ZAMARGU-4260 file (C-alpha; in steps of 0.2 Angstrom, whole numbers, plus 5000, padded with zeros to 4 digits):
<rodrens>
0) 5672/5500/5256 | 5664/5517/5251 | 5645/5517/5247 | 5642/5516/5229 | 5626/5523/5221
5) 5617/5516/5207 | 5620/5532/5197 | 5639/5530/5199 | 5638/5512/5194 | 5628/5516/5178
10) 5639/5531/5173 | 5655/5521/5176 | 5648/5506/5165 | 5641/5516/5151 | 5656/5528/5149
15) 5668/5514/5150 | 5658/5505/5136 | 5658/5520/5125 | 5676/5523/5128 | 5680/5505/5123
20) 5669/5507/5108 | 5680/5521/5102 | 5696/5512/5107 | 5690/5497/5097 | 5686/5508/5082
25) 5703/5515/5082 | 5711/5498/5085 | 5703/5490/5070 | 5706/5505/5058 | 5718/5496/5047
30) 5704/5484/5042 | 5698/5498/5030 | 5712/5510/5027 | 5724/5495/5025 | 5716/5490/5009
35) 5720/5507/5001 | 5738/5506/5009 | 5740/5489/5001 | 5736/5495/4984 | 5747/5511/4987
40) 5762/5501/4992 | 5759/5486/4982 | 5759/5473/4996 | 5757/5455/4995 | 5744/5445/5006
45) 5757/5441/5019 | 5763/5459/5021 | 5745/5465/5021 | 5741/5452/5035 | 5756/5458/5045
50) 5751/5477/5043 | 5733/5473/5049 | 5739/5462/5063 | 5752/5474/5070 | 5741/5485/5080
55) 5733/5469/5087 | 5750/5464/5093 | 5753/5480/5103 | 5735/5480/5110 | 5737/5462/5116
60) 5755/5463/5123 | 5751/5478/5133 | 5736/5471/5141 | 5745/5462/5156 | 5754/5478/5161
65) 5739/5489/5159 | 5729/5477/5169 | 5741/5476/5183 | 5743/5495/5183 | 5724/5497/5184
70) 5724/5485/5199 | 5737/5496/5207 | 5733/5514/5202 | 5714/5514/5197 | 5706/5512/5180
75) 5701/5531/5178 | 5718/5537/5176 | 5725/5522/5166 | 5710/5522/5154 | 5712/5541/5150
80) 5731/5539/5147 | 5728/5524/5135 | 5716/5534/5125 | 5727/5549/5124 | 5742/5539/5119
85) 5732/5530/5105 | 5726/5547/5099 | 5743/5553/5097 | 5749/5538/5088 | 5734/5538/5076
90) 5737/5556/5071 | 5756/5553/5068 | 5751/5538/5057 | 5746/5551/5043 | 5765/5555/5041
95) 5770/5538/5037 | 5775/5535/5019 | 5785/5518/5018 | 5780/5500/5023 | 5792/5500/5038
100) 5785/5517/5044 | 5767/5510/5043 | 5772/5495/5054 | 5780/5506/5067 | 5765/5518/5067
105) 5753/5503/5068 | 5762/5498/5084 | 5757/5514/5092 | 5739/5513/5086 | 5738/5496/5094
110) 5739/5504/5112 | 5720/5507/5110 | 5717/5488/5111 | 5725/5488/5128 | 5710/5497/5135
115) 5700/5481/5136 | 5710/5475/5151 | 5709/5492/5159 | 5690/5492/5157 | 5687/5475/5163
120) 5696/5478/5180 | 5688/5496/5182 | 5670/5490/5178 | 5671/5474/5189 | 5675/5484/5204
125) 5658/5493/5203 | 5647/5478/5204 | 5644/5462/5215 | 5649/5445/5208 | 5631/5440/5204
130) 5629/5455/5192 | 5647/5455/5185 | 5643/5444/5171 | 5630/5456/5164 | 5640/5471/5167
135) 5656/5465/5159 | 5645/5458/5145 | 5638/5476/5142 | 5656/5483/5143 | 5662/5470/5131
140) 5649/5475/5118 | 5661/5489/5115 | 5668/5477/5102 | 5655/5485/5091 | 5668/5498/5087
145) 5674/5487/5074 | 5657/5488/5065 | 5658/5507/5067 | 5674/5508/5058 | 5668/5496/5044
150) 5652/5506/5042 | 5659/5524/5042 | 5677/5523/5037 | 5674/5517/5019 | 5664/5533/5015
155) 5677/5544/5023 | 5691/5535/5014 | 5682/5536/4997 | 5679/5554/4999 | 5695/5560/5007
160) 5708/5546/5008 | 5715/5536/5022 | 5724/5550/5030 | 5708/5559/5034 | 5701/5543/5042
165) 5716/5542/5053 | 5714/5561/5058 | 5696/5559/5062 | 5698/5544/5072 | 5712/5552/5082
170) 5701/5566/5086 | 5687/5556/5092 | 5697/5545/5104 | 5706/5561/5111 | 5689/5569/5114
175) 5683/5553/5122 | 5698/5553/5134 | 5694/5571/5140 | 5675/5566/5143 | 5680/5551/5152
180) 5692/5560/5164 | 5680/5573/5169 | 5664/5563/5169 | 5669/5547/5179 | 5675/5544/5197
185) 5688/5533/5205 | 5682/5516/5208 | 5677/5510/5225 | 5693/5500/5228 | 5704/5515/5224
190) 5694/5527/5235 | 5696/5515/5249 | 5714/5514/5247 | 5715/5533/5246 | 5705/5534/5263
195) 5716/5521/5272 | 5732/5526/5265 | 5735/5508/5259 | 5749/5506/5246 | 5745/5495/5230
200) 5752/5478/5229 | 5768/5475/5220 | 5767/5469/5202 | 5774/5452/5206 | 5760/5449/5218
205) 5747/5454/5205 | 5755/5442/5193 | 5755/5427/5205 | 5738/5419/5199 | 5745/5418/5182
210) 5754/5401/5187 | 5737/5393/5187 | 5734/5382/5172 | 5715/5386/5170 | 5720/5404/5167
215) 5730/5399/5152 | 5716/5387/5146 | 5704/5402/5147 | 5717/5411/5136 | 5714/5397/5123
220) 5696/5399/5123 | 5697/5418/5122 | 5710/5415/5108 | 5696/5409/5097 | 5680/5418/5103
225) 5689/5435/5103 | 5705/5433/5093 | 5696/5425/5079 | 5683/5438/5080 | 5696/5452/5078
230) 5705/5442/5064 | 5689/5440/5054 | 5684/5458/5058 | 5700/5463/5050 | 5700/5450/5036
235) 5682/5449/5030 | 5683/5465/5019 | 5698/5458/5010 | 5690/5441/5009 | 5673/5448/5002
240) 5682/5458/4989 | 5693/5444/4984 | 5680/5430/4983 | 5664/5439/4979 | 5671/5454/4969
245) 5663/5467/4980 | 5668/5485/4981 | 5675/5492/4997 | 5659/5500/5003 | 5649/5484/5001
250) 5662/5473/5009 | 5663/5485/5024 | 5644/5484/5026 | 5644/5465/5026 | 5659/5465/5038
255) 5649/5477/5049 | 5635/5464/5049 | 5647/5452/5056 | 5655/5463/5069 | 5638/5470/5076
260) 5631/5453/5082 | 5648/5448/5088 | 5649/5463/5099 | 5632/5469/5104 | 5626/5452/5109
265) 5640/5450/5121 | 5629/5459/5134 | 5616/5446/5131 | 5630/5432/5133 | 5634/5440/5150
270) 5615/5439/5155 | 5614/5421/5149 | 5630/5416/5159 | 5623/5424/5175 | 5606/5414/5172
275) 5611/5397/5165 | 5629/5395/5169 | 5645/5399/5159 | 5649/5381/5155 | 5633/5378/5145
280) 5636/5394/5135 | 5653/5389/5131 | 5647/5372/5125 | 5635/5380/5114 | 5647/5393/5107
285) 5660/5380/5103 | 5648/5367/5095 | 5639/5380/5084 | 5656/5387/5079 | 5663/5370/5074
290) 5648/5368/5063 | 5649/5385/5055 | 5668/5385/5052 | 5666/5367/5044 | 5654/5374/5032
295) 5663/5390/5028 | 5680/5380/5026 | 5673/5370/5011 | 5681/5377/4995 | 5671/5380/4979
300) 5671/5362/4971 | 5666/5355/4954 | 5660/5337/4955 | 5659/5325/4940 | 5648/5309/4943
305) 5649/5295/4930 | 5631/5293/4927 | 5622/5279/4916 | 5620/5291/4902 | 5637/5300/4904
310) 5645/5312/4916 | 5634/5322/4927 | 5643/5338/4933 | 5638/5350/4947 | 5646/5363/4958
315) 5646/5366/4977 | 5649/5384/4982 | 5643/5395/4996 | 5634/5411/4989 | 5636/5428/4996
320) 5619/5427/5005 | 5621/5411/5014 | 5639/5416/5018 | 5633/5432/5026 | 5620/5422/5036
325) 5632/5409/5043 | 5645/5422/5047 | 5631/5432/5057 | 5627/5416/5066 | 5646/5413/5070
330) 5648/5431/5076 | 5633/5429/5087 | 5639/5414/5096 | 5657/5421/5098 | 5649/5436/5107
335) 5641/5424/5119 | 5657/5415/5122 | 5667/5430/5125 | 5655/5435/5139 | 5655/5417/5146
340) 5674/5417/5148 | 5675/5433/5157 | 5661/5428/5169 | 5674/5417/5179 | 5688/5430/5181
345) 5680/5443/5194 | 5672/5428/5203 | 5688/5418/5206 | 5701/5432/5205 | 5692/5447/5213
350) 5708/5455/5218 | 5718/5451/5202 | 5705/5455/5189 | 5717/5466/5180 | 5732/5454/5179
355) 5721/5439/5175 | 5709/5448/5164 | 5725/5456/5155 | 5733/5439/5152 | 5717/5431/5145
360) 5714/5447/5135 | 5732/5447/5129 | 5731/5429/5123 | 5714/5433/5114 | 5722/5448/5106
365) 5737/5439/5100 | 5724/5428/5090 | 5719/5444/5082 | 5737/5447/5077 | 5743/5429/5073
370) 5727/5424/5063 | 5727/5438/5050 | 5745/5434/5046 | 5741/5415/5046 | 5726/5419/5034
375) 5738/5428/5022 | 5751/5415/5023 | 5738/5401/5020 | 5732/5411/5004 | 5749/5412/4998
380) 5754/5394/5001 | 5737/5385/4996 | 5729/5397/4984 | 5712/5393/4993 | 5702/5407/5000
385) 5693/5396/5012 | 5709/5391/5020 | 5706/5404/5034 | 5690/5395/5040 | 5699/5378/5039
390) 5712/5385/5052 | 5697/5392/5063 | 5689/5375/5062 | 5705/5366/5068 | 5707/5379/5082
395) 5689/5378/5089 | 5689/5359/5088 | 5704/5359/5099 | 5697/5371/5111 | 5681/5361/5112
400) 5690/5345/5115 | 5701/5352/5128 | 5687/5360/5138 | 5676/5344/5137 | 5690/5332/5142
405) 5695/5344/5156 | 5677/5344/5163 | 5676/5325/5161 | 5692/5323/5171 | 5686/5334/5184
410) 5670/5324/5186 | 5679/5308/5186 | 5690/5314/5200 | 5674/5317/5210 | 5669/5299/5208
415) 5686/5291/5210 | 5683/5283/5227 | 5667/5275/5221 | 5675/5269/5205 | 5690/5261/5214
420) 5678/5250/5223 | 5671/5243/5207 | 5678/5227/5199 | 5688/5227/5183 | 5674/5219/5173
425) 5656/5220/5177 | 5654/5201/5176 | 5663/5200/5193 | 5651/5213/5202 | 5640/5200/5210
430) 5654/5191/5218 | 5665/5207/5221 | 5671/5208/5239 | 5681/5222/5248 | 5697/5211/5248
435) 5696/5211/5229 | 5698/5229/5227 | 5713/5234/5217 | 5719/5216/5215 | 5719/5216/5196
440) 5723/5235/5194 | 5742/5237/5197 | 5744/5251/5185 | 5744/5264/5199 | 5757/5262/5213
445) 5752/5270/5229 | 5768/5266/5239 | 5784/5270/5230 | 5801/5272/5240 | 5816/5269/5228
450) 5828/5277/5241 | 5823/5263/5254 | 5836/5250/5250 | 5825/5235/5256 | 5810/5241/5246
455) 5821/5244/5231 | 5829/5227/5231 | 5813/5217/5235 | 5800/5227/5225 | 5806/5243/5216
460) 5820/5237/5205 | 5809/5225/5195 | 5795/5237/5192 | 5807/5251/5188 | 5817/5241/5175
465) 5800/5235/5167 | 5795/5253/5164 | 5812/5257/5158 | 5812/5243/5145 | 5795/5248/5139
470) 5799/5266/5138 | 5814/5264/5127 | 5806/5257/5112 | 5793/5270/5112 | 5806/5283/5113
475) 5816/5275/5099 | 5801/5276/5088 | 5798/5294/5093 | 5816/5299/5088 | 5815/5289/5072
480) 5799/5298/5066 | 5806/5314/5072 | 5822/5313/5062 | 5814/5303/5047 | 5814/5320/5037
485) 5833/5320/5038 | 5833/5306/5025 | 5817/5309/5016 | 5822/5327/5012 | 5838/5322/5004
490) 5828/5310/4993 | 5814/5322/4988 | 5823/5329/4973 | 5827/5312/4967 | 5808/5308/4968
495) 5804/5323/4957 | 5801/5336/4969 | 5808/5353/4963 | 5813/5362/4979 | 5828/5374/4982
500) 5841/5370/4995 | 5834/5383/5007 | 5817/5375/5005 | 5824/5358/5009 | 5834/5364/5024
505) 5817/5372/5030 | 5809/5355/5029 | 5824/5347/5039 | 5823/5360/5052 | 5805/5362/5056
510) 5803/5345/5065 | 5816/5352/5077 | 5806/5368/5079 | 5789/5359/5083 | 5797/5345/5093
515) 5806/5357/5104 | 5791/5368/5107 | 5780/5352/5111 | 5793/5347/5123 | 5789/5362/5134
520) 5771/5355/5136 | 5776/5337/5136 | 5788/5340/5151 | 5773/5344/5162 | 5761/5330/5156
525) 5768/5315/5166 | 5764/5322/5183 | 5747/5329/5177 | 5741/5313/5168 | 5752/5299/5173
530) 5767/5291/5164 | 5757/5276/5158 | 5743/5286/5150 | 5754/5299/5142 | 5767/5287/5135
535) 5753/5278/5127 | 5745/5293/5119 | 5762/5300/5114 | 5766/5284/5105 | 5749/5283/5096
540) 5751/5301/5090 | 5766/5295/5080 | 5755/5287/5067 | 5749/5304/5061 | 5765/5310/5054
545) 5771/5293/5049 | 5755/5289/5038 | 5755/5307/5032 | 5772/5306/5025 | 5769/5290/5017
550) 5754/5297/5008 | 5762/5314/5003 | 5778/5308/4995 | 5769/5297/4982 | 5764/5312/4972
555) 5777/5325/4966 | 5763/5338/4964 | 5759/5338/4982 | 5760/5356/4988 | 5775/5362/4998
560) 5764/5368/5012 | 5758/5351/5015 | 5776/5345/5017 | 5779/5360/5029 | 5763/5354/5039
565) 5770/5336/5040 | 5787/5342/5045 | 5779/5351/5060 | 5769/5336/5064 | 5785/5325/5065
570) 5788/5336/5081 | 5776/5324/5090 | 5791/5312/5090 | 5803/5326/5097 | 5791/5331/5111
575) 5790/5313/5118 | 5808/5314/5124 | 5804/5326/5138 | 5789/5316/5145 | 5799/5300/5144
580) 5814/5306/5153 | 5803/5315/5166 | 5793/5298/5169 | 5808/5287/5171 | 5817/5299/5183
585) 5803/5295/5195 | 5806/5277/5196 | 5825/5276/5200 | 5835/5281/5216 | 5848/5294/5215
590) 5862/5282/5214 | 5855/5274/5198 | 5846/5288/5191 | 5861/5294/5179 | 5863/5277/5172
595) 5844/5274/5170 | 5842/5291/5161 | 5857/5287/5150 | 5850/5270/5145 | 5832/5278/5141
600) 5839/5293/5132 | 5854/5284/5123 | 5844/5269/5117 | 5830/5281/5112 | 5842/5291/5103
605) 5846/5276/5092 | 5830/5280/5083 | 5839/5293/5074 | 5852/5281/5068 | 5839/5267/5065
610) 5829/5279/5053 | 5845/5285/5044 | 5850/5267/5041 | 5833/5258/5038 | 5824/5271/5027
615) 5837/5270/5013 | 5835/5251/5013 | 5816/5250/5014 | 5813/5263/5000 | 5822/5251/4988
620) 5809/5237/4990 | 5791/5234/4989 | 5790/5229/5008 | 5771/5231/5009 | 5766/5224/4992
625) 5750/5232/4984 | 5746/5240/5001 | 5761/5251/5000 | 5757/5259/4983 | 5767/5260/4967
630) 5785/5265/4966 | 5792/5280/4957 | 5805/5276/4944 | 5821/5287/4947 | 5837/5289/4937
635) 5854/5292/4944 | 5868/5292/4931 | 5865/5278/4919 | 5855/5268/4932 | 5836/5268/4933
640) 5827/5259/4947 | 5811/5259/4957 | 5809/5269/4974 | 5796/5267/4987 | 5799/5283/4996
645) 5782/5280/5005 | 5790/5266/5015 | 5799/5279/5025 | 5783/5282/5034 | 5774/5265/5032
650) 5788/5256/5040 | 5785/5263/5057 | 5766/5259/5058 | 5766/5241/5065 | 5780/5245/5078
655) 5771/5260/5084 | 5755/5250/5087 | 5764/5237/5096 | 5774/5249/5107 | 5758/5259/5111
660) 5749/5243/5117 | 5764/5237/5127 | 5765/5254/5136 | 5747/5253/5140 | 5746/5236/5147
665) 5764/5235/5155 | 5768/5252/5162 | 5764/5260/5179 | 5759/5276/5186 | 5767/5282/5203
670) 5754/5291/5214 | 5767/5302/5223 | 5773/5308/5206 | 5757/5317/5202 | 5757/5336/5203
675) 5748/5350/5195 | 5756/5362/5183 | 5756/5376/5196 | 5766/5364/5208 | 5778/5361/5194
680) 5780/5379/5189 | 5791/5382/5204 | 5806/5376/5192 | 5805/5393/5183 | 5810/5402/5198
685) 5826/5391/5200 | 5841/5399/5191 | 5849/5382/5189 | 5834/5378/5177 | 5840/5391/5165
690) 5858/5387/5167 | 5855/5369/5163 | 5844/5373/5148 | 5859/5382/5141 | 5872/5368/5144
695) 5860/5354/5138 | 5857/5364/5122 | 5876/5363/5120 | 5876/5344/5122 | 5859/5337/5116
700) 5855/5352/5105 | 5871/5348/5096 | 5868/5330/5095 | 5850/5331/5088 | 5855/5346/5077
705) 5870/5338/5069 | 5859/5322/5066 | 5846/5332/5057 | 5857/5343/5047 | 5872/5331/5043
710) 5864/5321/5028 | 5859/5336/5018 | 5875/5346/5023 | 5886/5332/5017 | 5876/5330/5001
715) 5878/5348/4997 | 5896/5351/5002 | 5902/5334/4995 | 5890/5330/4981 | 5902/5316/4974
720) 5900/5306/4990 | 5885/5295/4994 | 5883/5303/5011 | 5867/5294/5015 | 5877/5278/5016
725) 5886/5285/5031 | 5874/5297/5039 | 5867/5284/5052 | 5884/5281/5059 | 5885/5298/5068
730) 5869/5296/5078 | 5873/5278/5081 | 5889/5281/5090 | 5882/5296/5099 | 5867/5286/5106
735) 5879/5272/5111 | 5890/5284/5119 | 5876/5291/5129 | 5869/5275/5135 | 5887/5267/5138
740) 5894/5282/5148 | 5881/5286/5161 | 5892/5278/5174 | 5907/5290/5171 | 5897/5305/5177
745) 5890/5294/5192 | 5908/5290/5196 | 5918/5306/5192 | 5905/5319/5194 | 5894/5327/5181
750) 5901/5344/5181 | 5919/5338/5179 | 5914/5327/5164 | 5903/5341/5156 | 5917/5353/5157
755) 5929/5342/5147 | 5915/5338/5135 | 5913/5356/5130 | 5932/5357/5127 | 5931/5342/5116
760) 5916/5349/5106 | 5925/5366/5103 | 5940/5356/5097 | 5929/5345/5086 | 5921/5360/5077
765) 5938/5367/5074 | 5942/5351/5066 | 5927/5351/5055 | 5931/5369/5049 | 5949/5364/5045
770) 5944/5349/5034 | 5929/5358/5026 | 5942/5371/5020 | 5953/5358/5012 | 5938/5349/5005
775) 5943/5332/5014 | 5927/5321/5016 | 5936/5308/5027 | 5942/5321/5039 | 5926/5330/5039
780) 5916/5314/5043 | 5929/5309/5056 | 5927/5326/5065 | 5908/5324/5065 | 5909/5307/5072
785) 5920/5314/5086 | 5907/5327/5089 | 5893/5314/5090 | 5903/5303/5103 | 5908/5318/5114
790) 5890/5325/5113 | 5883/5308/5119 | 5895/5308/5134 | 5889/5326/5138 | 5870/5321/5136
795) 5872/5309/5150 | 5883/5320/5161 | 5872/5335/5160 | 5857/5325/5165 | 5867/5317/5179
800) 5870/5335/5186 | 5852/5340/5188 | 5847/5328/5202 | 5864/5332/5211 | 5861/5351/5209
805) 5843/5350/5216 | 5848/5338/5230 | 5860/5351/5236 | 5848/5366/5233 | 5834/5358/5244
810) 5845/5359/5259 | 5846/5377/5256 | 5828/5380/5250 | 5820/5369/5264 | 5832/5370/5279
815) 5818/5366/5291 | 5810/5351/5281 | 5814/5333/5285 | 5824/5322/5273 | 5809/5314/5266
820) 5801/5330/5261 | 5817/5337/5254 | 5820/5321/5244 | 5802/5321/5237 | 5804/5340/5231
825) 5821/5337/5224 | 5814/5322/5214 | 5799/5332/5207 | 5809/5347/5203 | 5823/5337/5195
830) 5810/5328/5184 | 5803/5345/5179 | 5820/5353/5175 | 5825/5337/5165 | 5809/5338/5154
835) 5810/5357/5152 | 5829/5358/5148 | 5826/5344/5135 | 5813/5355/5127 | 5824/5370/5126
840) 5839/5360/5120 | 5829/5352/5106 | 5828/5368/5097 | 5845/5363/5091 | 5837/5352/5079
845) 5829/5368/5071 | 5843/5381/5073 | 5858/5370/5067 | 5850/5364/5050 | 5843/5382/5048
850) 5860/5390/5052 | 5868/5379/5038 | 5855/5384/5026 | 5856/5403/5030 | 5875/5402/5030
855) 5876/5393/5013 | 5863/5405/5005 | 5872/5420/5011 | 5890/5415/5010 | 5890/5400/4999
860) 5898/5389/5013 | 5893/5382/5030 | 5908/5389/5039 | 5900/5405/5046 | 5887/5393/5055
865) 5901/5382/5062 | 5911/5398/5069 | 5895/5402/5078 | 5894/5385/5086 | 5912/5386/5091
870) 5908/5403/5100 | 5893/5395/5109 | 5904/5380/5116 | 5916/5393/5123 | 5902/5401/5133
875) 5897/5383/5139 | 5915/5380/5145 | 5915/5396/5155 | 5898/5393/5163 | 5901/5375/5168
880) 5918/5380/5176 | 5912/5395/5185 | 5895/5389/5192 | 5899/5371/5195 | 5916/5364/5192
885) 5928/5377/5200 | 5934/5376/5218 | 5919/5383/5227 | 5907/5379/5213 | 5891/5370/5218
890) 5897/5353/5212 | 5916/5356/5214 | 5916/5341/5226 | 5911/5324/5220 | 5905/5319/5237
895) 5887/5323/5232 | 5889/5308/5220 | 5895/5296/5233 | 5885/5301/5248 | 5873/5288/5255
900) 5856/5293/5248 | 5844/5301/5259 | 5835/5287/5269 | 5817/5292/5273 | 5809/5283/5288
905) 5800/5268/5281 | 5781/5271/5282 | 5772/5259/5293 | 5758/5251/5284 | 5743/5242/5292
910) 5743/5223/5291 | 5734/5217/5276
</rodrens>
């Protein structure tokens, strides 16, 4: 590598820092000019949040690409191009007149924020690892550009208007680009490449480290320490004007008082990370931030104490001075945290600083985009100014918990051999002998060979079935909690909640959205944490939405946003399906996997029917006595009766507790099923992963979407019919169909069965359209029952296809491996694809009810949505036939179903 002088190092560092300061000042320009634009265009809080956050979006999303290009082509040229592009966009902003034009221009201004990824990669190449923390800390102090904007822009804005601010800032960044180009040199790595003629690596190789989980965890940390910093830098002037009635100049000054420590002390954070270690700095950052955001989130409150001599009243509210001090402290520790996060990247990824730093910076930058919008939405929904700090408190608490438990898990792994030698209880330690080790701890199974027929018949089958029958109740309860909204939503108007049909469909759809999203994460949790622990945790988590619903529905004055939050929390139940199916798939041999998964999923799906049958019954009686609360009196026609709507949540609590305890004490972990996220991420490179996501959306997505949307759809389309009395039947027959028909796919082939399933579903939707057009409820209901039955068959057949597909694919992908290795890889990838495809398919629980609501609000009928579903099934028919079922397709022959399973050579175990 070329010799680097100290003068060149300092010049590269300080000019990069100055350039980043100017870029950051441009990037956050809307925090000041946006206030005048808001008044000029008459924007609401949410629109203002979107305008302020749009540049942050561009600056965040471009960071990966810019980081990769920096690694490939050098920071000097990329940095200069970024600043020139931002200068042009900022100048063109002055010609924008309407809100859409402002948003479009803001996208271009945001390019300035991408300079961070460029600067990190450029600066790190000039310094050795032991000095990179301090160097990157100094560079990151360029965040002070936000304070420059808040300090200077208000005066220019008041004197000349927001257009002049944009013109001046555009000129400044253009001048900086010219200075940087002529005053800096190519970095040492780029010079060495030029001397040797080496070509840069491809972008795909640069992105390879992004599959590591710790990179994404760093992204979460940076989402708070940087994303929340940017969000507050943008939001504070608006907050101070709204809460403390300050003028824009004063608000800008206090905003600068926050931005300066949150930027300048980043250099000190790099020094502390070099000296004391990044972990300690991260702990202090998160602990202090938890305390600060908790205090700041407390809204102004009036208290009345019933004293001896009458009421005693007092108020609790944070004044401007203590608010400024706490925000200053918060900004200071955020600056330390930003440096601590980036201390790791050049040390562990010296050749991929641009790509890894770009991803972490992108996630952090997205926080600066998402959070201001969320702040505006929370203001609109709650009417509480401090709701923004409530959100930040939740965010930093999550980051602290994840970091702490990850560290503890790492430390426990280091001591596992010693821990395994200890007895189950300390009372036994004096008499504990080597032959006692593991005698009372059967939860982890080290030797698991389900394809070995002798092992399966003598040992494996009993263990697998026990885990299956303990998994089913947990999954049933998960579906019940997930779909409880489908009944509760239909009863909210009766209980006195005044919501529009579109608002009700939103509540019915949101559990599907959150459940599907959580499935993406849940699908990878079993190999990481173990099926026993994760099933237990996932079951306990159901208590949160169950108890929350029970409390919220007792008061008709409960704000709508609380119901939105509870609807999202019901997604805990939806997410559990992915981990449950992934877990059970490890226990059974290929010949029985289809039936086992069908039983687990089919009987678990019964939770939908159980909820839709049980809830209408239990809400009519005081099942829990005085513990359950008072009923609300409702009137329907000439009849008035009490209704305990809270029982819709309370009824599941004892069953959740029992199931969670049973899972913990009765289930097992399989050692060979353990895998990191990086090992599992190989499934994203398999094209069949994405094909099966599409097909499973057509089967399970339809089942769960129709389950969520049918009660409310039937009530709106046929108001004269008591649809809730029949709603449970559809999910019931669908669940039974799934659990009872797994053998059909095992016998005749999953591809063949799936093809005919989609033909039947297209015919079923056509029938629904016909009977809806003639307003015939009996035919309408009959066609939906047919759709539920057929979707249940398809749920089983599509899941049966996945192990068969991967079994064939492993022969192609691993031609030189032995049968045992191919079998193990096929099982792991099949489990991952099963979990991930179930996550994608679960979005049907959101899109189908929301499609109904959108179709009804736009056309007055649900027919437009149903026509869309019909078109989707036609694509599923074509894909299934072409890829799998036709002659020459991957599964065109059923021999893969009837082949003898791969028989790995039995392992020889030492005598015990």
